C-alpha positions in Angstrom: -0.1 0.3 0.0 2.6 2.5 1.2 4.2 1.8 -2.9 0.7 2.6 -3.9 0.6 6.0 -2.4 4.0 7.0 -2.9 3.1 6.2 -6.7 0.2 8.5 -7.1 2.3 10.9 -5.0 4.8 10.5 -8.2 2.1 11.0 -10.6 1.6 14.4 -8.8 -2.0 13.3 -7.6 -1.7 13.6 -4.0 0.9 16.0 -2.0 3.3 15.0 0.7 1.3 15.9 3.5 -1.3 13.7 2.0 0.9 11.0 2.0 2.4 11.3 5.1 -1.6 11.3 6.1 -2.0 8.5 4.9 0.7 6.1 6.0 0.2 7.5 9.4 -3.6 6.3 9.3 -2.6 3.2 8.2 0.4 2.9 10.7 -2.0 4.6 14.0 -4.3 1.8 12.5 -7.4 4.1 14.3 -11.0 3.1 12.3 -12.9 6.8 12.3 -16.5 5.9 11.5 -19.0 9.0 11.3 -22.9 9.4 11.8 -23.6 12.0 9.1 -27.2 12.9 7.8 -29.3 15.9 7.8 -30.5 18.4 10.7 -32.7 16.2 13.4 -32.4 12.4 10.9 -32.2 11.3 14.5 -27.9 10.9 14.7 -27.4 11.7 18.2 -30.6 9.1 19.3 -28.6 6.7 17.6 -25.5 7.2 19.4 -27.3 7.4 22.7 -29.0 3.7 22.1 -25.9 2.4 21.1 -22.9 3.6 22.9 -24.2 5.0 25.9 -27.7 2.8 26.5 -28.7 6.6 28.2 -29.8 10.3 26.7 -26.2 11.0 27.1 -25.7 13.1 24.2 -28.4 16.0 23.8 -30.7 16.1 20.9 -30.0 19.3 18.7 -32.9 21.3 19.1 -31.9 23.7 16.9 -29.2 24.2 13.9 -27.5 26.7 16.6 -27.0 24.2 19.3 -25.3 21.1 17.1 -21.8 20.3 17.7 -19.1 17.3 15.8 -19.2 15.3 18.4 -15.8 12.6 18.7 -16.0 8.8 21.0 -13.8 7.2 21.8 -11.8 4.9 23.8 -10.8 6.1 27.5 -10.2 4.4 30.4 -12.4 6.5 32.5 -15.5 8.8 31.2 -14.1 12.4 30.4 -14.8 15.0 27.9 -12.2 17.4 25.6 -14.2 20.6 24.0 -12.7 22.5 21.6 -13.6 26.3 21.4 -14.1 28.1 18.3 -11.1 30.4 17.4 -11.0 34.0 17.2 -11.2 34.6 14.2 -13.9 32.6 13.6 -15.8 34.4 17.1 -15.4 37.5 15.0 -17.0 36.5 11.6 -19.7 35.4 13.8 -20.0 38.5 15.3 -19.8 39.9 11.7 -22.9 37.9 10.7 -25.3 38.6 13.3 -25.0 42.1 13.2 -26.0 41.5 9.8 -29.8 42.7 8.9 -32.8 40.7 8.1 -34.3 42.2 5.3 -37.8 40.8 3.0 -35.4 40.1 -0.5 -32.5 38.4 2.6 -32.7 34.7 1.4 -34.0 31.8 3.7 -30.1 30.1 4.1 -28.4 33.6 4.5 -31.7 34.6 7.2 -31.4 30.9 8.6 -27.3 32.4 9.2 -27.8 35.5 10.7 -30.3 34.1 13.1 -28.2 31.0 14.3 -25.0 34.0 14.7 -27.5 35.8 16.6 -28.5 33.3 19.0 -24.9 31.7 19.7 -24.2 35.3 20.2 -27.0 36.2 22.7 -25.9 32.7 24.2 -22.4 34.0 24.3 -23.2 36.6 27.2 -23.5 34.2 29.8 -19.6 33.8 29.6 -18.8 37.4 30.4 -15.3 38.1 30.9 -14.0 34.8 30.1 -15.3 34.5 26.5 -12.3 36.0 25.2 -10.0 33.7 27.4 -11.3 30.9 25.5 -11.0 30.8 22.4 -8.9 29.0 19.9 -8.1 26.9 23.5 -9.6 22.7 24.1 -10.7 22.1 27.9 -11.0 19.1 29.9 -13.9 18.3 31.7 -16.5 15.4 33.5 -18.8 14.1 30.8 -21.6 14.3 33.3 -20.8 18.1 32.5 -21.5 17.6 28.4 -24.5 19.2 28.8 -22.8 22.5 29.1 -20.5 22.3 25.4 -24.0 20.6 23.2 -26.7 21.6 25.1 -29.3 24.0 24.3 -28.7 26.4 27.1 -25.1 25.2 27.7 -22.9 27.5 29.7 -20.2 27.3 26.4 -22.4 25.8 23.8 -22.1 29.0 22.4 -17.8 28.8 21.2 -18.3 24.9 21.1 -17.1 23.4 17.5 -16.1 20.1 18.9 -16.3 17.5 21.6 -14.3 14.3 22.1 -16.2 11.9 24.2 -13.7 9.4 25.9 -15.9 5.7 27.3 -14.6 3.0 28.6 -16.1 0.4 26.2 -13.5 -2.2 24.6 -14.8 -2.1 21.2 -14.0 1.4 20.7 -10.8 0.9 21.0 -8.7 1.5 18.0 -12.5 3.3 17.0 -13.4 7.2 16.2 -17.0 7.0 16.2 -18.1 10.9 15.0 -21.5 12.5 15.3 -21.5 15.1 13.2 -23.5 18.4 12.8 -26.2 17.9 9.8 -25.0 18.6 6.6 -27.7 21.6 6.5 -26.0 23.6 9.3 -26.6 27.1 9.5 -22.7 27.0 11.2 -20.9 27.8 8.1 -17.9 26.9 9.9 -19.4 23.8 11.6 -20.1 22.8 8.6 -16.9 23.2 6.9 -15.6 21.0 9.8 -17.8 18.0 9.1 -16.7 18.3 5.2 -13.3 18.6 6.8 -13.7 15.5 8.8 -14.9 13.7 6.1 -11.9 13.6 4.0 -10.8 11.5 7.1 -13.6 9.0 7.6 -13.1 5.7 6.5 -16.4 4.2 7.2 -19.7 6.4 6.7 -23.4 5.5 8.9 -26.1 8.1 6.6 -28.5 8.5 9.0 -31.8 9.1 7.2 -35.0 10.2 7.9 -38.1 7.4 7.0 -40.3 10.3 6.4 -38.5 11.6 3.1 -35.5 9.2 3.1 -33.3 9.4 0.7 -34.0 13.0 -0.7 -32.1 15.7 -3.0 -30.0 16.7 0.0 -29.1 12.7 1.5 -28.0 12.7 -2.0 -26.0 15.4 -2.5 -24.4 14.0 0.7 -23.6 10.5 -0.3 -23.1 11.6 -3.7 -20.8 14.6 -3.8 -19.5 14.8 0.3 -18.9 11.6 0.8 -18.1 10.0 -2.7 -15.2 12.7 -3.0 -13.3 11.3 0.2 -12.9 8.2 -0.8 -14.6 6.3 1.8 -14.2 2.2 2.7 -17.5 1.4 3.6 -20.8 2.8 3.2 -23.8 2.2 5.7 -27.2 3.4 5.0 -29.9 3.6 8.8 -33.3 4.6 7.5 -34.3 6.2 11.3 -38.0 6.7 12.8 -39.0 4.1 10.7 -42.1 4.3 12.4 -43.9 7.0 11.4 -44.6 5.8 7.7 -45.2 2.9 9.4 -47.7 4.3 11.7 -49.3 5.2 8.1 -49.3 1.9 6.4 -46.0 1.5 5.0 -44.6 -2.0 5.7 -40.6 -2.1 6.7 -40.0 -3.7 3.3 -41.2 -1.4 1.5 -39.5 1.2 3.4 -35.9 -0.6 2.7 -36.7 -1.9 -0.9 -37.7 2.1 -2.1 -34.5 3.6 -0.1 -32.7 0.5 -2.6 -33.9 0.9 -5.5 -33.6 5.1 -5.2 -29.6 4.6 -4.4 -29.7 1.8 -7.3 -31.1 4.2 -9.8 -29.2 7.1 -8.6 -25.5 4.5 -8.8 -26.5 4.1 -12.5 -27.0 8.2 -13.3 -23.8 8.9 -10.8 -20.9 7.1 -12.7 -18.8 7.0 -9.2 -17.2 3.3 -10.1 -15.6 3.4 -6.9 -18.7 4.5 -4.6 -21.2 2.5 -7.0 -18.8 -1.2 -6.0 -19.4 0.1 -2.1 -23.1 0.9 -2.7 -23.8 -2.5 -4.0 -23.4 -4.4 -0.9 -25.2 -1.8 1.1 -28.6 -3.0 2.5 -30.3 -0.1 4.0 -31.6 -0.7 7.3 -35.4 0.7 8.9 -34.7 1.5 12.6 -36.1 3.7 15.3 -33.1 4.4 17.3 -35.8 6.9 19.8 -38.3 3.1 20.3 -34.3 1.8 21.2 -33.1 4.5 23.3 -36.4 3.8 25.1 -35.6 0.3 25.4 -32.8 1.1 27.3 -34.2 3.5 30.2 -34.6 2.8 33.4 -38.9 3.2 33.6 -38.8 6.0 36.5 -36.8 8.0 33.7 -39.5 7.6 31.0 -42.1 8.4 33.5 -40.2 11.4 34.7 -39.8 13.3 30.9 -42.9 13.9 29.2 -41.2 13.0 26.1 -40.3 9.7 26.6 -43.9 9.3 27.8 -45.4 10.1 25.4 -43.0 8.8 22.6 -43.5 5.4 24.7 -47.3 5.5 24.6 -47.2 5.8 21.1 -44.9 3.3 20.1 -46.6 0.6 22.2 -50.1 1.6 20.3 -48.7 1.7 17.1 -46.8 -1.7 17.4 -49.1 -3.3 20.3 -46.4 -3.6 22.4 -46.2 -3.2 26.2 -42.2 -4.2 27.4 -38.8 -3.0 27.0 -37.8 -6.1 25.5 -40.2 -6.4 22.4 -39.6 -2.5 22.6 -35.8 -3.2 21.5 -37.2 -6.0 18.7 -39.8 -3.5 17.3 -36.7 -0.8 16.8 -34.3 -2.9 14.9 -31.5 -0.8 16.4 -29.9 -4.7 16.9 -29.7 -5.1 12.8 -27.8 -1.9 12.5 -25.6 -2.1 15.9 -24.7 -5.8 14.0 -23.5 -4.1 10.6 -21.4 -1.9 12.9 -20.3 -4.2 15.0 -19.3 -6.3 11.6 -16.9 -3.3 10.6 -15.6 -2.4 13.3 -14.3 -6.5 15.0 -14.0 -8.0 10.8 -13.7 -5.6 8.3 -11.1 -3.2 9.9 -8.3 -3.9 8.3 -9.8 -4.0 4.6 -11.2 -0.7 4.9 -8.3 1.1 6.2 -6.6 -0.2 3.0 -9.4 0.6 0.8 -9.7 4.7 2.0 -6.8 5.5 0.7 -7.3 3.6 -2.7 -10.4 5.0 -3.2 -9.4 8.8 -2.2 -6.4 8.2 -4.9 -8.8 6.7 -7.6 -11.1 9.7 -7.1 -8.1 12.2 -7.4 -6.9 10.5 -11.0 -10.5 10.5 -12.4 -11.7 14.3 -11.5 -7.9 15.0 -12.9 -8.9 13.6 -15.8 -12.7 15.1 -16.5 -10.6 18.3 -16.1 -8.0 17.3 -18.8 -11.5 16.6 -20.6 -12.5 20.0 -20.1 -9.5 21.4 -21.6 -9.7 19.6 -24.9 -13.0 20.8 -25.5 -12.3 24.1 -25.0 -9.0 24.1 -26.7 -10.6 22.2 -29.9 -13.3 25.0 -30.0 -10.7 27.3 -30.0 -8.8 26.1 -32.7 -12.3 25.3 -35.0 -12.9 29.7 -34.4 -9.3 30.2 -35.3 -9.7 28.3 -38.5 -13.0 29.9 -39.6 -12.8 32.5 -42.1 -14.3 36.2 -40.8 -17.4 36.2 -42.8 -18.5 33.2 -40.9 -17.4 34.5 -37.7 -19.9 36.9 -38.1 -22.5 34.7 -39.1 -21.9 32.5 -35.9 -21.9 35.6 -33.9 -24.9 37.0 -35.0 -26.5 33.2 -34.4 -25.2 33.0 -31.2 -26.8 36.3 -29.9 -30.2 35.1 -31.5 -30.3 32.0 -29.6 -28.6 33.8 -26.5 -31.7 35.9 -26.4 -34.3 34.0 -26.7 -32.5 31.5 -24.1 -33.1 34.8 -21.6 -36.6 34.7 -23.1 -37.4 31.6 -22.5 -36.2 31.5 -18.9 -37.7 34.2 -17.8 -40.7 32.5 -19.2 -39.8 29.1 -17.0 -40.2 32.1 -14.2 -43.3 32.9 -15.1 -44.9 29.3 -15.8 -43.9 27.7 -12.8 -45.0 31.1 -10.5 -48.4 30.0 -12.0 -48.1 26.2 -11.9 -46.8 26.6 -8.0 -49.6 29.5 -7.1 -51.9 26.9 -8.0 -50.6 24.8 -5.4 -50.2 27.5 -2.3 -54.0 27.9 -3.4 -55.6 24.3 -3.1 -53.5 23.1 -0.7 -53.8 26.1 1.7 -57.7 25.1 1.6 -57.2 21.4 1.9 -55.3 21.7 4.4 -57.4 24.2 6.3 -60.6 21.8 5.7 -58.3 18.8 7.1 -58.3 20.9 10.5 -61.3 22.3 10.0 -63.0 18.5 10.3 -60.6 17.6 13.0 -61.3 20.5 15.3 -64.8 19.6 14.5 -64.3 16.7 16.0 -62.6 17.2 18.5 -66.0 19.1 19.9 -67.9 16.7 19.2 -65.6 14.5 22.0 -65.9 17.3 24.4 -69.5 17.4 24.1 -69.2 13.9 25.0 -67.6 14.2 27.6 -69.8 13.6 30.8 -69.6 15.1 34.3 -67.6 12.1 36.1 -65.3 11.6 33.0 -61.8 12.3 34.4 -59.0 14.2 33.8 -56.9 11.8 32.8 -59.5 10.6 30.1 -60.5 14.5 28.8 -56.1 14.5 28.2 -56.1 11.5 26.3 -59.2 12.2 24.4 -57.7 15.6 22.9 -53.9 14.3 22.2 -55.2 11.4 20.4 -57.0 13.7 17.8 -54.8 16.2 18.1 -51.8 13.3 17.3 -53.6 11.9 14.5 -54.6 15.4 12.7 -51.0 16.3 13.2 -48.8 13.0 12.4 -51.6 11.4 10.0 -54.2 13.7 8.2 -51.6 16.2 7.9 -48.3 14.4 6.6 -50.5 12.6 4.5 -52.0 15.7 2.9 -48.1 17.1 2.6 -47.1 14.4 1.0 -50.2 14.7 -1.4 -49.2 18.6 -1.8 -45.6 17.7 -2.2 -46.5 14.8 -5.2 -48.5 18.1 -6.9 -45.7 20.6 -7.2 -43.2 17.8 -8.2 -45.2 17.1 -11.0 -46.3 20.4 -12.3 -42.8 21.0 -11.8 -41.8 18.5 -13.9 -44.0 19.1 -16.8 -43.0 22.7 -17.1 -39.2 22.3 -16.5 -39.7 19.4 -19.0 -41.4 20.9 -21.6 -38.4 24.0 -20.8 -35.7 21.2 -22.0 -37.3 20.6 -24.7 -37.6 23.9 -26.4 -33.6 23.9 -25.1 -33.1 21.3 -27.0 -34.3 23.3 -30.2 -32.7 25.9 -29.5 -29.3 24.7 -28.9 -30.0 22.5 -32.3 -29.4 26.1 -34.1 -26.0 26.7 -32.6 -23.2 26.9 -35.4 -21.5 23.1 -35.0 -19.1 23.0 -32.2 -16.6 20.1 -32.2 -17.1 17.0 -29.8 -20.4 18.8 -29.1 -24.5 16.8 -28.7 -26.7 19.5 -27.4 -29.0 16.5 -27.1 -26.9 15.1 -24.2 -26.1 18.3 -22.6 -29.6 19.0 -22.6 -30.2 15.6 -20.9 -27.9 15.1 -18.3 -29.1 18.4 -17.1 -32.8 17.2 -17.2 -31.2 14.0 -15.8 -30.5 16.0 -12.7 -33.7 17.1 -12.2 -34.9 13.8 -11.5 -39.3 14.3 -10.7 -40.4 11.2 -10.3 -43.7 10.6 -10.0 -42.9 8.7 -6.2 -43.2 10.9 -3.0 -39.9 12.0 -3.2 -37.7 13.4 -5.8 -34.2 12.6 -7.0 -31.3 14.6 -8.2 -28.1 14.1 -9.3 -24.7 16.1 -8.5 -22.5 14.5 -11.0 -20.3 16.8 -13.1 -20.6 15.2 -16.7 -18.7 18.4 -18.2 -15.8 18.6 -15.8 -15.5 17.5 -12.0 -14.2 21.3 -11.7 -16.8 23.5 -13.4 -19.6 25.1 -12.0 -22.6 23.2 -13.3 -23.1 21.9 -10.0 -26.9 20.7 -9.9 -26.9 19.5 -6.3 -27.6 23.5 -5.7 -30.1 23.0 -8.8 -32.0 19.8 -7.3 -31.7 21.1 -4.0 -34.6 23.6 -4.7 -36.6 20.5 -4.1 -36.0 19.1 -1.3 -37.1 22.8 0.5 -40.4 22.2 -1.5 -41.5 20.3 1.8 -38.4 20.9 4.4 -37.6 18.9 7.5 -40.5 18.5 9.5 -42.8 20.3 7.7 -45.7 18.1 9.7 -44.5 19.1 12.6 -43.7 23.0 11.7 -47.9 22.0 10.5 -48.3 20.9 14.3 -46.7 24.3 16.2 -48.6 26.1 13.7 -51.8 24.0 15.2 -51.2 24.2 18.7 -48.2 26.9 19.4 -46.4 24.7 21.7 -49.7 24.4 24.1 -50.2 21.1 26.6 -54.2 20.0 27.1 -53.7 20.5 31.1 -57.0 22.6 31.9 -60.1 20.1 31.2 -63.2 22.0 31.7 -65.7 21.9 28.7 -65.8 25.4 28.2 -61.4 25.5 28.2 -61.4 22.8 26.1 -63.8 24.3 23.2 -61.7 27.6 22.9 -58.8 25.7 22.5 -60.1 23.8 20.2 -61.1 27.5 18.5 -57.8 29.1 19.0 -56.7 26.5 16.9 -58.9 26.4 14.2 -58.4 30.2 13.9 -54.6 30.7 14.3 -53.6 27.6 12.0 -52.0 29.1 8.9 -50.3 27.1 6.6 -49.2 30.2 4.2 -45.0 30.8 5.2 -44.8 26.8 5.3 -46.2 26.8 1.8 -45.0 29.8 0.5 -41.6 28.0 0.3 -42.4 26.3 -2.6 -42.2 30.0 -3.9 -39.3 30.7 -2.3 -37.2 28.1 -3.7 -38.7 28.8 -7.0 -36.4 31.4 -7.6 -33.5 29.1 -7.1 -34.4 26.8 -10.2 -34.6 29.6 -12.4 -31.3 31.1 -11.4 -29.3 27.5 -11.7 -30.7 26.9 -15.2 -29.7 30.3 -16.2 -26.2 29.3 -15.0 -26.5 26.5 -16.9 -27.4 27.7 -20.0 -25.9 31.2 -19.9 -23.1 31.9 -17.5 -21.7 28.2 -18.3 -22.4 27.7 -21.7 -23.2 30.7 -24.4 -21.4 33.4 -22.5 -17.8 31.4 -22.4 -18.8 30.7 -26.6 -19.2 34.4 -27.3 -16.1 35.3 -24.8 -14.3 32.8 -26.9 -15.4 34.4 -30.3 -14.8 37.4 -29.2 -11.3 36.9 -28.2 -10.3 35.2 -31.6 -11.4 38.6 -32.9 -9.8 41.2 -31.0 -8.0 43.7 -33.6 -3.9 43.1 -34.3 -4.3 39.1 -33.0 -2.4 36.9 -34.7 -4.3 34.2 -35.7 -1.6 31.6 -37.1 0.5 32.0 -34.0 -2.9 31.6 -31.8 -3.7 28.8 -33.7 -0.2 27.3 -33.6 -0.2 27.5 -29.5 -3.6 26.1 -29.4 -2.4 23.0 -31.2 0.2 23.0 -29.2 -1.9 23.0 -26.2 -3.7 20.7 -27.4 -1.1 18.2 -28.6 0.2 18.4 -25.0 -3.5 18.0 -23.3 -4.1 14.6 -25.3 -0.7 13.4 -24.4 -1.7 14.3 -20.8 -5.1 12.5 -20.9 -3.1 9.6 -22.1 -0.8 9.8 -19.5 -3.9 9.7 -16.4 -5.4 7.2 -18.0 -2.7 5.1 -17.8 -1.3 5.8 -14.3 -5.6 5.2 -13.6 -4.7 1.9 -15.0 -1.2 1.3 -13.0 -3.7 2.5 -9.7 -6.3 0.2 -10.7 -3.9 -3.2 -11.9 -2.6 -2.3 -8.1 -5.6 -2.4 -6.4 -7.3 -5.5 -8.1 -4.2 -7.5 -7.3 
């Protein structure tokens, strides 16, 4: 392996520092497992059940309170916290000082709000704040909440925490609980991405309510795929939610398996595809698993645990912690993780640098292909007579104008489609709330004078939960489906027109407009299923800006994480039924009915439409037509020595062709060494 790593350095694929890091990794024999996923996918809850068998790691109740946590072996339980540097903290304060205007986009708004919350929370540190920045601090495990809890003393400046825990299987293993990839704290998300480059294995935790959506694909095929990971595990957490709505465990598993296979075919990442072929997604409920470990008195004492216990027992018709553990399916995922740690560690540590090196070589080759394409087009222009250049320029200008007009029209068409979805969706959601409230009123009317407070409480919570977790959840899915189908139809029409427009361009060597348009439309893969696919591969170049991660991400935000639960908050405002007279119950039901407003949530659909139009314009205008015009302008500069430039371009092309041939030979050598 060391010889192969040295060969990659000789090829210029990796730097000396990277080589030394790879070699040190092999020598230290430490397996790093990253638990990754979106915010609130249940990563911390899984680790609480798997490692600690208690609620040690607090769930990230808001994106502002998440921190990267490393769990490893230690003879005694303790923690070591790393705080933000002075530079990072200065950047947080600068962000917190920015105003939130009506025109501020949602991502920037989240970043500003997060920074404001962190800066506000830092007040409790007083004069010691500046002394702590850039430092590390050791503490007892019992004080972990001070560093990662929502109201922890140090949470405002904590970037990461290492937890030392005396479990034998943690020897030679680092398990990392990462902040979500949709984390509004930029430096923390960047730290997650930086860590991922060092990870050997990743456990991607999916949310069963919408597993393997656009963001999950981006995490896997962009962030994970480029890091040369040796093994991927897939957990589908909170499977009890779709299960309660009639989906079986096998249906959930097969859906994700099919979506991963479909994405793998599109991406063309051979290394990652090989890994994913052996990956079987595992549905589980980390919350149920944790409940199976907690003492009964703790479950009874904490209301959220009590509610979760009752809900799970009702859903699965169980009554004991042993049955709760079986139905959680945690042991299936634990078995997969233990298999990695105990039996596959050596092979994975070997594969990690190999996969990273191969990813680097393929990226260099893709970049070389792009430069060859550009140079061939320059040569063709330099060899074209001036009168033909005039004609090419005229046609190019006409196509560009028509594309700009088409893209503006696309925005209007999407507005119409999505406004209709919003209008009808708002009516459907309000009708559902009305029906639910009417049912609650009928239950209240049926109460007798001797009906106990506990019975009244159970009646109301049952109906409210049914409305929130079944009726509104199903409606939100239906609204999502209609929005996706409407956008798919509109975009299909646009791409058909785009294909026709590109046919009018003058011939460009090695450019197939149908393949170009198809590659873009494939990356906006709207299916008629409940969720949307996206493609983040970059067929034109690994380094260009045709990044359809962002283009596809607009779809994920149509119904963001917690949509149905957001509806619940809009429904009840977080109130708890605690006063059980008939008059008070009726009053609260009426408040629910008239205070409910789905508009802010549904308006996310329109807000993200602008991202679609912006990215499509970027692809066709900024990344294709404008560069063609710029290259044409350069060839037509007055006083240009065409013969000299033509000679230089031909020499450059010859050099690039040789470079590509060398890269292909080098890739073949690495591949043969890998197979050997």
